[in-house]
C-alpha positions in Angstrom: 0.0 0.1 0.0 1.5 3.4 -1.2 2.1 5.6 2.0 -0.4 8.2 2.4 0.6 12.0 1.8 1.1 14.3 4.6 -1.1 17.3 5.0 -0.3 19.3 8.0 -1.4 22.8 7.0 -2.4 23.7 10.7 0.4 22.8 12.2 3.3 24.7 9.9 0.8 27.7 10.2 0.6 27.2 14.0 4.5 26.7 14.0 5.1 29.8 12.4 3.2 31.7 13.9 4.9 30.8 17.3 8.1 31.9 15.9 6.4 35.2 15.0 7.5 35.1 11.2 5.9 35.9 8.0 5.2 33.7 5.2 8.1 35.2 3.1 10.7 35.3 6.4 9.5 31.3 7.2 9.4 30.1 3.6 13.0 31.3 3.1 14.4 29.8 6.2 12.8 26.2 4.9 14.4 27.1 1.5 10.9 27.0 -0.3 9.0 29.7 -2.3 6.4 32.0 -0.5 3.6 30.3 -2.5 4.5 26.6 -2.2 4.8 27.9 1.9 1.0 29.2 1.1 -0.3 26.1 -0.5 1.0 24.0 2.1 -0.6 25.8 4.9 -3.8 25.7 3.1 -3.7 21.6 2.7 -3.3 22.3 -1.3 -0.1 20.5 -1.2 1.5 17.8 1.2 4.6 18.2 2.9 7.4 16.7 1.3 10.3 14.8 2.8 12.6 17.4 2.5 10.5 20.3 4.0 10.1 18.2 6.9 14.2 17.9 7.7 14.1 21.7 7.1 11.7 21.8 9.8 13.5 19.5 12.1 16.9 21.4 11.7 15.9 24.8 11.5 13.4 24.9 14.0 14.2 21.8 16.3 10.9 20.6 16.1 10.0 16.6 16.7 9.1 15.0 13.3 6.7 12.8 15.7 4.5 15.8 16.5 3.6 16.0 12.5 2.0 12.8 12.7 -1.6 12.2 11.3 -2.7 10.4 14.4 -4.7 13.3 15.7 -6.6 13.8 12.6 -7.0 10.1 12.0 -9.1 9.9 15.3 -11.0 12.8 14.4 -11.4 11.6 10.8 -12.8 8.5 12.0 -15.3 10.2 14.4 -16.6 12.4 11.6 -17.1 9.9 9.2 -19.0 7.7 11.7 -21.4 10.5 12.6 -21.9 11.8 8.9 -22.9 8.2 7.9 -26.0 8.9 9.9 -29.1 9.0 8.0 -29.6 12.7 8.9 -27.2 13.5 6.7 -28.4 11.6 3.8 -28.7 14.7 1.5 -25.2 15.7 2.4 -22.3 13.2 2.0 -18.9 15.2 1.9 -16.1 12.6 0.2 -13.0 11.5 2.3 -11.0 14.2 0.8 -13.5 16.8 2.1 -13.4 15.0 5.3 -9.8 15.2 5.8 -9.6 18.7 4.8 -12.0 19.7 7.7 -10.1 17.5 10.2 -6.9 18.9 9.4 -7.3 22.4 8.6 -10.6 23.3 11.0 -10.7 20.7 14.1 -12.7 23.1 16.0 -15.3 23.0 13.6 -15.0 19.3 13.5 -15.5 19.0 17.3 -18.4 21.4 16.8 -20.3 19.1 14.8 -19.7 15.8 16.7 -21.1 17.9 19.6 -23.9 18.7 17.5 -24.4 15.2 16.5 -24.1 13.9 20.1 -26.9 16.1 21.2 -28.9 14.8 18.3 -28.8 11.2 19.3 -29.3 11.8 23.1 -32.6 14.2 22.3 -33.5 11.0 19.6 -32.9 8.3 22.4 -34.8 10.3 25.1 -37.6 11.2 22.7 -38.3 7.4 21.6 -38.3 6.5 25.3 -40.9 9.0 26.3 -44.5 7.5 26.0 -46.9 10.0 27.6 -45.2 13.2 28.5 -42.3 15.2 27.5 -40.1 16.4 30.2 -38.6 19.7 29.2 -34.8 19.6 30.2 -31.8 20.9 29.0 -29.8 18.0 29.7 -30.9 16.1 26.8 -28.5 18.2 24.6 -25.4 18.0 26.6 -22.9 14.9 26.7 -22.9 13.1 30.0 -19.9 13.6 32.3 -18.6 10.3 31.4 -18.5 10.7 27.7 -16.8 14.1 28.1 -13.9 12.5 29.8 -13.9 9.7 27.4 -13.7 12.1 24.5 -10.9 14.2 26.6 -8.7 11.4 27.0 -9.3 10.0 23.3 -8.2 13.5 21.5 -5.2 14.0 23.7 -4.1 10.3 22.5 -4.3 8.8 26.2 -0.7 10.3 27.0 -0.8 13.4 29.7 3.0 14.2 29.8 3.3 16.3 33.2 1.9 13.2 35.1 4.0 10.8 33.2 7.4 12.6 33.3 6.4 13.0 37.0 5.7 9.5 37.8 8.8 8.0 36.0 10.8 10.6 38.1 9.3 9.2 41.1 9.6 5.4 40.1 13.5 6.6 39.7 13.7 7.6 43.1 11.9 4.5 44.4 13.7 1.9 42.3 10.7 0.5 41.0 11.3 -2.2 39.0 14.5 -2.9 40.7 13.0 -4.1 43.9 9.6 -5.0 45.8 7.3 -1.8 44.5 4.6 -2.4 47.0 7.1 -2.0 49.9 8.8 0.9 48.3 5.3 3.0 48.0 4.2 2.0 51.3 7.4 3.0 53.0 7.3 6.2 50.9 3.5 7.0 51.9 4.9 6.6 55.2 7.8 8.8 55.3 6.8 11.5 53.1 3.2 12.1 54.0 2.9 10.0 57.4 0.3 7.7 55.8 0.1 3.9 57.4 -1.2 1.3 55.4 -3.6 -0.8 57.1 -5.7 -3.9 55.9 -9.5 -3.0 55.8 -11.5 -5.0 57.9 -14.5 -3.8 55.8 -16.3 -6.2 53.6 -14.5 -7.2 50.0 -16.3 -4.8 47.7 -14.0 -1.6 49.2 -10.9 -2.1 47.7 -9.4 1.2 49.0 -10.4 3.5 51.7 -8.2 6.9 52.8 -9.1 8.5 56.3 -7.6 11.8 55.9 -7.7 12.5 59.5 -6.0 9.7 61.0 -3.6 9.5 58.1 -4.5 5.8 57.2 -4.9 4.0 54.0 -7.0 1.3 54.5 -6.5 -1.8 51.8 -9.0 -4.7 50.9 -6.8 -7.9 52.5 -7.8 -9.8 49.7 -6.3 -7.5 46.8 -4.0 -9.1 44.6 -0.4 -7.6 44.3 -0.9 -6.0 41.1 -4.3 -4.1 42.3 -2.6 -3.5 45.6 0.5 -1.7 44.1 -1.8 0.5 41.8 -4.1 1.2 44.9 -1.0 2.8 46.4 0.0 4.6 43.5 -3.2 5.9 43.2 -2.8 7.3 46.6 0.7 9.0 45.9 -1.0 10.6 42.9 -4.3 11.9 45.3 -1.6 13.4 47.8 1.2 14.9 45.4 -0.3 15.6 41.9 -3.5 17.8 43.0 -1.8 20.9 41.3 -1.3 19.3 38.2 -4.5 17.5 37.9 -6.3 20.2 38.6 -4.4 22.4 36.0 -5.3 19.9 33.3 -9.1 19.8 34.5 -9.2 23.6 34.4 -7.6 23.4 30.5 -10.1 20.6 29.7 -13.1 23.4 30.3 -15.4 20.3 31.3 -19.4 21.7 31.5 -20.0 20.0 34.8 -18.1 19.8 38.1 -19.3 15.9 37.8 -17.3 15.4 34.9 -13.9 17.1 36.5 -14.4 14.6 39.5 -14.7 11.8 37.3 -11.6 13.2 35.0 -9.8 13.6 38.5 -10.1 9.8 39.2 -9.0 9.1 35.6 -6.0 11.3 35.8 -4.9 9.6 39.0 -5.3 6.4 37.8 -2.9 7.6 34.6 -0.2 8.9 37.3 -0.6 5.1 39.0 -0.1 3.1 35.8 2.9 5.5 34.9 4.4 4.9 38.1 4.1 0.9 38.4 4.9 0.6 35.1 7.7 3.5 34.5 7.7 4.8 30.6 11.6 4.3 29.9 12.3 1.0 31.7 8.6 -0.6 30.2 9.4 0.6 26.8 13.0 -0.7 26.8 11.4 -4.1 28.3 8.4 -4.2 25.7 11.2 -4.0 23.0 13.4 -6.7 24.3 10.5 -9.3 25.0 8.8 -8.2 21.9 5.5 -7.0 23.7 4.9 -10.3 25.1 2.5 -9.1 27.9 2.7 -12.5 30.2 6.6 -12.0 30.6 6.1 -7.7 31.1 3.2 -8.5 33.8 5.7 -11.0 35.7 8.7 -8.7 35.3 7.0 -5.5 36.9 4.3 -7.2 39.1 1.3 -6.1 37.0 -1.7 -7.5 35.4 -2.5 -8.3 31.9 -4.7 -5.8 31.8 -2.6 -2.7 33.2 0.2 -3.9 30.8 -2.1 -4.1 27.9 -3.6 -0.6 28.7 0.0 0.9 29.3 1.3 -0.2 26.1 -1.6 2.1 24.3 -0.1 5.2 26.5 3.3 5.1 24.7 3.4 8.0 23.0 5.4 10.6 24.3 6.9 12.8 21.8 10.3 11.9 20.4 10.2 8.6 22.4 7.5 6.7 21.0 6.4 3.1 21.5 4.8 1.0 18.6 1.3 2.2 17.8 -1.1 -0.1 19.4 -4.9 -0.3 20.2 -6.4 -1.4 22.9 -9.9 -2.4 24.4 -11.6 -4.1 27.0 -15.1 -5.9 26.3 -17.5 -7.0 28.5 -19.6 -10.3 27.9 -22.6 -8.4 26.6 -20.5 -6.6 23.8 -19.9 -3.7 25.8 -16.7 -1.8 25.2 -15.8 -0.7 28.5 -12.1 0.7 27.9 -10.8 1.8 24.6 -8.0 3.7 23.3 -6.2 3.1 19.7 -2.4 5.1 18.9 -2.8 3.1 15.6 -5.1 4.6 12.5 -7.8 2.0 13.4 -10.4 3.6 15.6 -13.2 2.1 17.6 -16.8 3.0 17.0 -18.3 5.8 19.5 -21.9 4.3 19.1 -23.0 0.9 19.3 -21.0 -2.8 19.3 -18.0 -3.5 17.6 -17.7 -5.8 14.6 -18.9 -9.5 15.6 -16.0 -11.0 13.6 -13.1 -9.4 15.7 -11.4 -11.9 17.7 -12.3 -10.0 21.0 -15.2 -12.2 21.3 -13.8 -15.1 20.7 -11.7 -14.7 23.6 -14.6 -15.7 26.1 -14.8 -19.1 24.5 -10.9 -19.7 25.3 -10.3 -18.5 29.1 -6.4 -18.8 29.6 -5.4 -18.5 26.1 -4.5 -16.0 23.6 -5.9 -15.8 20.4 -4.6 -14.2 17.3 -6.2 -12.9 14.4 -4.8 -11.2 11.3 -7.6 -8.6 10.1 -8.4 -6.1 7.2 -10.7 -3.3 7.4 -13.0 -2.4 4.6 -10.2 0.2 3.6 -7.9 -2.3 3.2 -5.7 -1.5 6.1 -4.6 -4.7 7.7 -3.5 -5.3 11.6 -2.7 -8.1 13.9 -4.8 -8.5 17.1 -4.4 -10.6 20.4 -7.1 -11.2 22.7 -7.4 -13.1 25.9 -10.1 -13.5 28.8 -9.6 -12.0 32.1 -11.4 -12.7 35.1 -11.5 -10.5 38.7 -12.8 -11.3 41.9 -13.3 -9.0 44.7 -13.6 -12.0 47.3 -14.1 -15.8 48.0 -16.2 -18.2 46.2 -19.8 -16.6 46.6 -18.4 -13.2 45.6 -19.1 -12.3 41.8 -16.8 -13.0 39.2 -16.4 -10.3 36.7 -15.2 -11.4 32.9 -13.8 -9.5 30.2 -11.9 -9.8 27.2 -9.0 -7.4 26.5 -8.0 -6.6 23.0 -4.5 -5.5 21.7 -3.1 -5.2 18.2 -0.7 -3.2 15.8 -1.0 -2.4 12.0 0.8 -5.1 10.1 3.9 -3.3 9.4 4.7 -3.7 13.0 3.7 -6.7 13.6 7.4 -8.4 13.6 7.7 -6.3 16.9 5.0 -8.7 18.4 5.9 -12.2 19.6 2.4 -12.9 18.6 3.2 -12.9 15.1 5.3 -15.5 15.0 4.3 -18.5 12.7 1.5 -16.4 11.1 1.7 -15.9 7.1 1.6 -12.0 7.3 2.3 -11.9 3.2 -0.5 -14.0 2.5 -3.7 -12.5 1.7 -6.1 -15.2 2.4 -4.7 -15.3 6.1 -6.5 -11.8 6.7 -10.0 -11.7 7.9 -12.0 -9.0 6.5 -13.9 -7.5 9.7 -15.3 -4.0 10.1 -15.4 -1.2 12.6 -19.2 -1.7 13.9 -22.2 -2.9 11.2 -23.9 0.5 11.5 -21.3 2.1 9.5 -19.6 -1.2 7.6 -19.5 -1.1 3.9 -19.0 -4.9 3.5 -21.9 -6.0 1.3 -21.8 -9.9 1.6 -21.0 -10.1 5.6 -22.8 -13.1 7.1 -22.7 -11.9 10.4 -24.2 -8.7 10.2 -26.5 -7.3 12.9 -27.9 -4.3 11.3 -28.0 -2.6 7.9 -25.6 0.2 7.1 -26.8 3.6 7.6 -26.0 5.0 4.0 -27.4 2.0 2.2 -30.5 1.0 0.9 -32.1 -2.3 1.1 -33.9 -4.4 -1.6 -35.9 -7.1 -0.4 -37.2 -10.2 -2.1 -39.8 -12.2 -1.0 -39.1 -14.7 -3.2 -35.4 -15.5 -2.3 -33.5 -15.8 0.7 -29.9 -15.8 1.3 -28.0 -15.2 5.0 -29.2 -12.2 5.1 -32.9 -11.3 4.6 -32.2 -8.6 2.5 -29.7 -7.4 -0.4 -27.7 -4.1 0.1 -27.7 -1.8 -2.5 
């Protein structure tokens, strides 16, 4: 597949304005004509390799900052929103959508917010039988949705917290000695906080008594969860200023969204402390992303490791771009992030042909899949089932599947690709993002028709699907 052209006019314009240079001066420093620069800034021409090298040399910029990951995520969200029948009479092409995502991201986000409000209104109205309840809340995103989108569009990487966590991990020698003992000792020496076993029911994993300066942890926590809860408490005590600043910049509509994000940011710091960036990235490369070996080396869970791999997006020091998701048995995606071009659907379930669902059928094993999307992009996907208990025999058991993968160009960096035919087209299974926006016409697993297609129903003929897609 030919490499895609790079249209980054908005980023080039922002760099020029940050350097307080006119187009003529900026073009001269790059060694190009003013007209060429003007075309680049207006996304009328792609950026050449020589221009990128000049940017790196003359302005000391990290070329990874010009990657298309931001616009890829936005483009995926726009494409899904515009697949809604609401936009039937207006069908912008892929090039138009790319232009909007790259040149006018604020407008694109505004359109997504409008579409979210429309969907919520429609769902609420459909559920009301006898009377209408007047409320403005129908048109606003839920706090959870706001926070989910916040992490999605910052690429699930928070530099301030990640760097601070890595620095503290170095001081505590996490990865070189018992991290649980080191963090407990740190809490007691620096904050006067004693760690004790909770005498409460198994449902309470962690409780902090600020007056008594005691952190109570459930005696039933496994070592990975215990380490994470200790790291979370360190974040709560030491990173208040940074977390509050991040929430203030995010501009959430409600205090509730801020509270949810605060938990998410503390969780982020905890993950970065238990799995410090540099050491974890080096280990991932060394063991070729074998998540079982990484979990054993760092005393973490498989889910923690897989999630952390999806956050390795530090400018100038990025890991392999991967996607990560956690799915429950009903098909709900309860965690999702993709640093790869693959983007998860914002609405509805994922493709039933995705191997994530197969993981529930083979607990304790890793399921591998070579998958091809409708646009021709190919991926390596691995999935496994995990179980979570918070008590004994009578306690409910939570079961999830976690899925992790990468574009096929990075497959050799993963031990899970060994023995697979990466070159043979027949080895790749056709899948999609979700049925409602998938353009495949002959999929026997289709749950619902695609939104943008008309159906033809012939009562005298029946195939796998009861309709044909035109």
